C-alpha positions in Angstrom: 0.0 0.0 0.0 1.4 3.4 -1.0 2.2 5.9 1.7 0.2 8.7 0.2 1.1 12.4 0.1 2.8 13.8 3.2 0.3 16.7 3.7 -2.9 15.4 2.0 -5.3 18.2 0.8 -9.0 18.2 1.4 -10.9 16.1 -1.1 -13.0 18.2 -3.5 -13.6 15.6 -6.3 -14.3 11.8 -6.2 -13.6 9.9 -9.4 -15.0 6.3 -9.5 -14.4 3.4 -11.8 -17.7 1.6 -12.6 -17.3 -2.2 -13.3 -16.0 -4.0 -10.3 -16.1 -0.8 -8.2 -19.4 1.2 -8.3 -21.6 -1.7 -9.5 -21.9 -5.3 -8.5 -20.8 -8.1 -10.7 -24.3 -8.3 -12.2 -23.9 -4.6 -13.2 -26.5 -3.4 -10.7 -26.0 -0.3 -8.5 -26.9 -0.8 -4.8 -29.0 1.7 -3.0 -26.2 2.0 -0.4 -23.6 3.1 -3.0 -26.1 5.5 -4.6 -26.9 7.1 -1.3 -23.2 7.5 -0.4 -22.6 9.5 -3.7 -25.7 11.6 -3.0 -24.5 12.3 0.5 -21.2 13.6 -0.9 -23.0 15.9 -3.3 -25.0 17.3 -0.4 -21.7 18.0 1.4 -20.3 19.9 -1.6 -18.0 17.2 -3.1 -18.5 16.4 -6.8 -18.4 12.9 -8.1 -17.7 11.8 -11.7 -17.1 8.5 -13.5 -14.2 7.1 -15.5 -14.5 3.7 -17.1 -13.6 1.4 -20.0 -17.2 1.6 -21.0 -18.5 3.7 -24.0 -20.2 7.0 -23.2 -23.7 5.5 -23.3 -22.9 3.0 -20.6 -21.7 5.8 -18.3 -24.6 8.1 -18.9 -27.2 5.6 -17.7 -25.5 5.5 -14.3 -24.8 9.3 -14.3 -28.5 10.0 -14.5 -29.3 7.7 -11.6 -26.7 9.4 -9.5 -27.7 12.9 -10.6 -24.1 13.6 -11.8 -23.5 16.6 -14.1 -20.2 15.6 -15.7 -18.0 15.7 -17.5 -17.1 12.0 -17.6 -14.3 9.9 -19.1 -15.0 6.8 -21.3 -12.8 4.2 -23.0 -10.3 4.2 -20.1 -10.0 8.0 -20.2 -9.7 8.3 -24.0 -13.0 10.3 -24.5 -14.0 13.2 -22.3 -17.7 14.1 -22.7 -20.6 16.0 -21.1 -23.9 14.8 -19.9 -25.6 15.9 -23.1 -23.2 13.8 -25.1 -20.9 16.6 -26.2 -17.4 15.3 -26.8 -14.5 17.4 -25.6 -11.9 15.1 -27.1 -11.6 11.5 -28.3 -8.2 9.7 -28.7 -8.6 6.9 -31.2 -6.3 4.2 -32.4 -4.3 4.7 -35.6 -5.3 2.4 -38.4 -2.0 0.5 -38.5 -2.0 -0.1 -34.7 -5.6 -1.3 -34.8 -4.8 -3.7 -37.6 -1.7 -5.0 -35.8 -3.8 -5.8 -32.7 -6.6 -7.4 -34.6 -4.1 -9.7 -36.3 -2.5 -10.6 -32.9 -5.8 -11.6 -31.3 -7.1 -13.4 -34.3 -6.7 -16.9 -32.8 -8.9 -19.7 -31.4 -10.2 -18.9 -27.9 -10.2 -15.1 -28.3 -13.1 -13.0 -29.5 -12.3 -9.6 -31.0 -14.7 -6.8 -30.1 -14.3 -3.3 -31.6 -15.9 0.0 -30.5 -16.0 2.5 -33.3 -18.4 5.0 -34.8 -20.5 4.8 -31.7 -21.1 1.1 -32.3 -20.0 -2.1 -30.7 -18.9 -4.6 -33.3 -18.6 -8.4 -32.6 -17.9 -11.3 -34.9 -20.4 -13.7 -33.2 -23.3 -13.5 -30.8 -22.6 -16.6 -28.7 -19.9 -15.3 -26.4 -20.8 -15.9 -22.7 -19.7 -12.3 -21.8 -22.1 -10.6 -24.3 -25.0 -10.2 -21.9 -23.1 -8.4 -19.2 -21.2 -6.3 -21.7 -24.6 -5.2 -23.2 -25.7 -4.1 -19.8 -22.5 -2.2 -19.2 -22.3 -0.6 -22.7 -25.9 0.4 -23.0 -25.9 -0.6 -26.6 -26.5 -3.8 -28.6 -23.7 -5.6 -30.4 -23.6 -5.4 -34.2 -22.2 -8.3 -36.2 -19.1 -7.4 -38.3 -16.5 -9.8 -39.6 -14.3 -7.4 -41.5 -12.9 -4.5 -39.6 -11.2 -2.9 -42.5 -12.4 0.7 -43.3 -12.4 1.8 -39.7 -9.0 3.6 -39.9 -8.6 6.3 -37.3 -12.1 5.7 -35.9 -11.5 2.8 -33.4 -12.0 3.9 -29.8 -11.2 0.5 -28.3 -10.4 -3.1 -29.2 -11.1 -5.8 -26.7 -9.6 -9.3 -26.8 -12.1 -11.5 -24.9 -11.1 -14.8 -23.5 -11.6 -17.0 -20.5 -8.1 -18.4 -21.0 -6.5 -15.9 -18.7 -3.0 -17.2 -19.3 -3.4 -16.7 -23.0 -4.6 -13.1 -22.4 -1.6 -12.4 -20.2 0.7 -13.7 -23.0 -1.1 -11.6 -25.6 -0.9 -8.6 -23.3 2.8 -8.8 -23.1 3.1 -9.4 -26.9 0.8 -6.4 -27.6 2.9 -4.1 -25.3 6.1 -5.2 -27.1 4.5 -4.6 -30.5 2.6 -1.3 -30.0 3.4 -0.2 -26.5 4.6 3.3 -27.5 1.5 3.9 -29.6 -1.3 2.3 -27.5 -2.3 1.6 -24.0 -2.6 -2.2 -23.4 -4.3 -3.2 -20.1 -6.6 -5.7 -18.6 -9.9 -4.1 -17.5 -11.3 -7.5 -16.4 -9.5 -10.8 -16.1 -11.2 -11.9 -19.3 -10.8 -8.5 -21.2 -7.7 -7.2 -22.8 -8.3 -3.6 -23.7 -6.2 -1.7 -26.3 -6.7 2.0 -26.8 -4.8 5.0 -27.9 -1.7 5.7 -25.7 -3.4 8.8 -24.3 -6.5 6.8 -23.5 -5.4 5.7 -20.1 -6.9 6.5 -16.7 -3.9 8.5 -15.6 -4.3 11.0 -18.4 -8.1 10.7 -18.1 -8.2 11.6 -14.5 -5.9 14.5 -15.1 -8.3 15.8 -17.7 -11.2 15.4 -15.4 -9.5 17.3 -12.5 -8.7 20.1 -15.0 -12.3 20.2 -16.1 -13.6 20.4 -12.6 -11.1 23.1 -11.6 -9.4 21.1 -8.9 -5.8 20.0 -8.2 -5.0 16.3 -8.5 -4.0 16.3 -4.8 -7.7 17.2 -4.1 -9.0 14.1 -6.0 -9.9 10.7 -4.5 -10.0 7.8 -7.0 -11.7 4.4 -6.6 -10.9 1.3 -8.6 -10.3 -2.4 -8.7 -8.2 -3.4 -11.7 -4.7 -2.8 -13.3 -6.2 -0.2 -15.6 -7.0 1.9 -12.5 -3.4 2.0 -11.3 -2.3 4.9 -13.5 -5.0 7.1 -12.0 -4.1 6.0 -8.5 -0.5 7.3 -9.1 -1.8 10.8 -9.9 -4.3 11.6 -7.2 -4.2 12.7 -3.5 -5.9 9.5 -2.2 -6.7 6.2 -3.9 -8.9 3.4 -2.7 -8.9 -0.1 -4.1 -11.9 -2.4 -3.7 -11.5 -5.4 -1.5 -11.5 -8.0 -4.3 -8.8 -6.1 -6.3 -5.6 -8.0 -7.2 -2.7 -7.5 -4.7 -0.8 -5.3 -7.2 -3.8 -2.9 -7.3 -4.3 -2.8 -3.6 -0.6 -2.1 -3.1 -0.8 0.9 -5.5 -3.7 2.4 -3.5 -3.7 4.5 -0.3 -6.3 2.2 1.3 -8.5 -0.8 0.7 -12.3 -0.8 1.1 -14.9 -3.6 1.1 -15.5 -5.5 -2.2 -17.8 -4.2 -4.9 -20.3 -6.9 -3.8 -20.2 -5.5 -0.3 -20.9 -1.8 -1.2 -17.2 -1.0 -1.4 -17.8 2.5 -2.8 -20.0 3.4 0.2 -17.4 2.0 2.6 -14.7 4.1 0.9 -16.8 7.2 1.0 -17.6 6.9 4.7 -14.3 5.7 6.0 -11.8 7.5 3.7 -13.4 10.3 1.7 -15.8 12.1 4.1 -13.1 12.4 6.8 -11.0 14.3 4.2 -13.5 16.9 3.0 -13.7 20.5 4.2 -16.1 21.2 7.0 -17.6 24.7 7.4 
């Protein structure tokens, strides 16, 4: 566990990951987590969301939580407002996307591509489709040829329940395109590839700037390796209880798991004691 800053500033902004953090494994939001976010708002602390999800999958939760935005989608690659206005969108170069698609074109790995506001898949029988549909807020579209999407791909996901294979592909992808793309696991069964600026470290920096606060005044909540870059930037970082050891080590503190209302636990034990009191 990281030691944190020597003189921590008061928290003025909470930035939460969604899947594995704010919501349960079935993608539902508990009343307890919702009420914790609403309590923070009443105390003058803004909350926003950063996620590997596309914008639509974030907006459906933002409405429930009465959040005004802006928000960060695709691991921080797209900054957008509640009305859908996009401030910026960092997308994969065509050659990089083609390289990754060739790499993951193998038995046991399903390629998913987010581009042009759509979610493209090659088949509809993947066991992770149902949960991804809940998270993304859009239906998958069958596409077997990804040519013609040059410069318009927000994210490629290699989907596999062979976690050892995904780890191998992750290392190979980093060696092949690591200077041009962010390659990270957003779930044990998802290998995400986005533009190199589409990472949660740069994403949370953009969010802090948009809200007019210093990074030292930001608390971040997350659970997976793609959250570690934002943990390194902020004043206080909290990992969910089920997070891998490497993620918990990178955080300032560890809360309960996402199945046990970890966001509410983090808010009450770690965030609220660090906010300004009039």
